[in-house]
C-alpha positions in Angstrom: -11.2 -3.3 -4.2 -8.1 -6.2 -3.6 -8.7 -9.6 -3.1 -5.7 -9.9 -0.4 -7.6 -7.0 1.5 -10.4 -9.6 1.8 -8.6 -12.0 2.6 -6.5 -10.3 5.0 -10.5 -9.2 6.9 -11.2 -12.8 6.8 -7.8 -13.8 9.0 -7.9 -11.5 11.8 -12.4 -12.0 11.9 -11.0 -16.1 12.7 -7.8 -14.5 14.1 -10.3 -13.5 16.9 -11.6 -16.8 17.0 -8.5 -18.4 17.4 -6.7 -17.1 20.3 -9.6 -16.8 22.4 -8.7 -19.7 24.2 -5.4 -18.2 24.9 -6.5 -15.3 26.0 -8.8 -17.0 28.5 -5.4 -18.6 29.8 -3.9 -15.5 30.2 -1.1 -16.9 28.2 1.6 -14.5 27.0 0.9 -12.5 24.6 -2.5 -13.7 23.9 -4.7 -10.1 24.9 -1.9 -8.3 22.8 -2.8 -10.4 19.9 -6.5 -10.3 19.8 -6.4 -6.6 21.1 -4.2 -6.0 17.8 -6.4 -8.1 15.4 -9.4 -5.7 16.6 -7.7 -2.4 16.1 -6.5 -3.6 12.5 -10.0 -5.0 11.2 -10.9 -1.3 13.0 -8.3 0.7 11.9 -9.2 -1.2 7.6 -12.8 -0.8 8.0 -13.1 2.7 8.6 -9.7 3.3 6.2 -11.6 1.1 3.2 -15.0 2.7 4.0 -15.4 4.1 0.5 -14.7 0.9 -1.3 -16.2 -1.9 1.4 -20.1 -2.2 1.4 -21.3 -0.3 4.6 -20.3 -2.4 7.8 -23.4 -0.9 9.6 -21.9 -1.1 13.6 -19.2 -2.9 13.3 -16.7 -0.3 13.6 -18.6 0.8 16.5 -18.1 -2.9 18.6 -14.6 -3.4 17.3 -14.1 -0.3 19.9 -16.0 -1.8 22.4 -14.3 -4.9 22.1 -10.8 -2.7 21.8 -11.6 -0.9 25.1 -12.8 -4.0 27.1 -8.3 -5.8 26.2 -7.1 -2.5 26.8 -6.6 -2.1 30.4 -5.1 -6.1 30.4 -2.3 -5.3 27.8 -1.9 -2.2 29.7 -1.3 -3.8 32.9 1.5 -5.9 31.0 2.9 -3.3 29.2 3.2 -1.1 32.3 4.4 -4.5 34.3 7.4 -5.2 31.8 8.5 -1.7 31.2 9.0 -0.4 34.8 10.6 -3.9 35.6 13.0 -3.3 32.5 13.8 0.4 34.3 14.0 -1.3 37.8 16.6 -4.0 36.0 18.9 -1.0 34.5 19.3 0.8 38.2 22.2 0.1 40.5 21.1 -2.4 43.5 22.3 1.1 45.8 20.0 3.4 44.7 17.1 1.2 45.2 15.4 1.6 48.1 12.5 -0.2 49.8 9.7 -2.9 48.4 9.7 -1.4 44.9 9.9 -4.7 42.8 7.3 -6.3 45.5 4.6 -3.0 44.9 5.0 -2.8 40.8 4.5 -6.6 40.7 1.2 -6.5 42.6 0.0 -3.5 41.9 0.1 -4.4 37.8 -0.7 -7.3 39.2 -3.9 -6.5 40.6 -4.5 -4.4 37.8 -4.4 -7.3 35.1 -6.6 -9.8 37.3 -8.9 -7.0 37.9 -9.0 -6.8 34.0 -8.7 -9.6 32.8 -12.2 -10.6 34.9 -13.8 -7.9 32.1 -12.1 -9.7 29.4 -13.5 -12.8 30.4 -16.6 -11.6 31.2 -16.5 -10.0 27.6 -15.9 -13.2 25.7 -18.7 -15.1 27.4 -21.2 -12.1 25.8 -22.9 -12.9 23.2 -22.4 -9.8 21.9 -18.8 -10.7 20.9 -19.7 -14.2 20.0 -22.6 -12.1 17.4 -19.6 -9.6 16.6 -17.4 -12.1 15.3 -19.8 -14.0 13.2 -20.8 -10.6 11.9 -17.3 -10.2 10.9 -16.5 -13.5 9.3 -20.0 -13.1 7.1 -19.4 -9.2 6.6 -15.4 -10.8 4.9 -17.3 -13.4 3.1 -19.9 -11.9 1.5 -17.8 -8.6 0.4 -17.7 -8.5 -3.5 -14.8 -6.5 -5.4 -15.4 -2.8 -5.5 -12.8 -0.4 -7.7 -9.0 0.2 -6.3 -8.6 1.6 -2.9 -6.8 4.9 -2.4 -4.7 5.4 -0.1 -3.4 9.6 -0.6 -5.4 10.6 2.1 -4.4 8.7 4.9 -0.9 9.1 3.6 -1.6 12.6 3.8 -2.8 12.7 6.5 0.8 10.5 8.4 2.9 13.6 6.9 0.1 16.4 8.2 0.5 15.3 11.3 4.1 14.5 11.5 5.5 17.9 10.4 3.2 19.3 13.2 4.3 17.2 16.3 8.2 17.4 15.2 9.3 21.1 15.5 7.1 21.2 19.2 8.4 22.1 22.1 8.6 19.2 24.4 5.6 19.1 26.8 2.4 17.4 27.2 1.1 19.0 23.7 4.3 17.1 22.1 2.9 14.0 23.4 -0.2 14.5 22.2 0.7 15.7 18.4 2.7 12.3 18.7 0.3 10.5 19.8 -1.7 11.5 16.7 1.0 11.0 14.5 1.6 7.6 16.2 -2.4 6.8 15.4 -2.2 7.8 11.6 0.9 6.2 11.3 -0.5 2.9 12.4 -3.4 3.1 10.2 -1.0 3.2 7.3 0.4 0.4 8.2 -2.4 -1.7 8.6 -3.2 -0.5 5.4 -0.4 -1.8 3.7 -0.4 -4.5 5.0 -4.2 -5.5 4.4 -3.5 -4.8 0.6 -0.1 -7.2 0.8 2.3 -4.3 0.5 4.0 -4.3 4.6 6.1 -1.3 4.4 8.9 -1.9 7.5 9.9 1.8 7.3 6.3 2.9 8.2 6.2 0.0 10.4 9.1 1.3 12.4 8.4 4.6 12.3 5.3 3.3 14.1 7.0 1.2 16.3 9.4 4.3 17.7 5.9 6.8 18.0 4.5 3.3 20.3 8.0 2.6 22.4 7.7 7.6 23.0 3.9 7.0 23.6 4.4 4.4 26.4 6.7 6.4 27.5 4.8 8.9 28.2 2.5 6.4 29.9 4.6 5.0 32.5 5.9 8.6 33.5 2.2 8.9 35.4 2.1 5.2 35.8 5.4 6.0 38.4 4.2 9.3 40.1 1.3 7.1 41.1 3.5 4.5 42.4 5.0 7.1 43.9 2.7 8.9 45.4 1.2 4.8 46.8 4.9 4.0 47.9 4.2 7.8 50.0 0.9 6.6 51.7 2.4 3.2 52.7 5.2 4.8 54.5 7.4 3.9 51.7 11.0 5.9 50.6 9.2 6.6 47.4 13.5 8.4 46.2 13.3 4.9 43.6 10.2 6.5 41.3 12.3 9.4 40.9 15.3 7.7 39.6 13.3 5.8 37.2 10.9 8.7 36.6 14.5 10.2 35.1 15.6 6.9 33.1 12.2 7.3 31.0 13.2 10.9 30.9 16.5 10.4 29.7 15.5 7.7 27.3 13.0 10.4 26.1 15.8 13.0 24.9 17.2 9.7 22.3 13.4 10.1 21.2 13.9 12.7 18.6 17.1 11.9 16.9 15.2 8.0 16.7 12.1 9.5 15.2 13.4 11.8 12.7 15.7 8.9 11.7 12.6 7.0 11.3 10.4 9.5 9.6 13.3 10.6 6.6 13.0 6.7 5.5 8.7 6.5 5.9 8.0 9.4 4.1 9.8 8.3 1.2 6.5 5.8 1.2 4.0 8.3 2.1 
């Protein structure tokens, strides 16, 4: 087992502890960083399960932590994405209190989600998870060399399945599955001390498209809420059109990223 992997596991476990004050204070990007640390640990414990000692309940507990952090991060992302779309919209196409509604809806979602985050960080379950992660990373013994070929095959298989599919919900799901496999490949490479820019770039492109899919649903919900409040929902349709336009550029972007990434898979 690579000593880099053990170092990475310990560093990510310590990162959770280091980020706790910033997450509690709702500092910019803090929830995101903690969620990434938890997701990376979970992915690598699963990826390297055949060379690591039995991790017991750690994978499940990290999933629990990720679920607790998820809604707060999603509210941040949606507010940022929708306000970014609004900034690209000509003023004469902004009808009604659109910005105010976006800020209010996602602000309330974020505030509510932060309550869950605080309760999670206050729990003995969370503190036991951090202690167990650090103890595990510190006590793990070197084993045989990790083999990433199975993980790489999964990325290739999922990308080749998703790319030819026609646009629609099934393709969105297939691309999201490819994204998850690519993200695991990225985390694994980084944990072994061999980060790959092409694999990261592919994961980023797939992640941006996933955000657009989620944004489309959020805009539909915002439009429904505006309509129920007696507001004009026209602008939400304009914003949805921008999302669709951006998605049409995705095919070219993802194929370009895939051509580069597959050379390392």
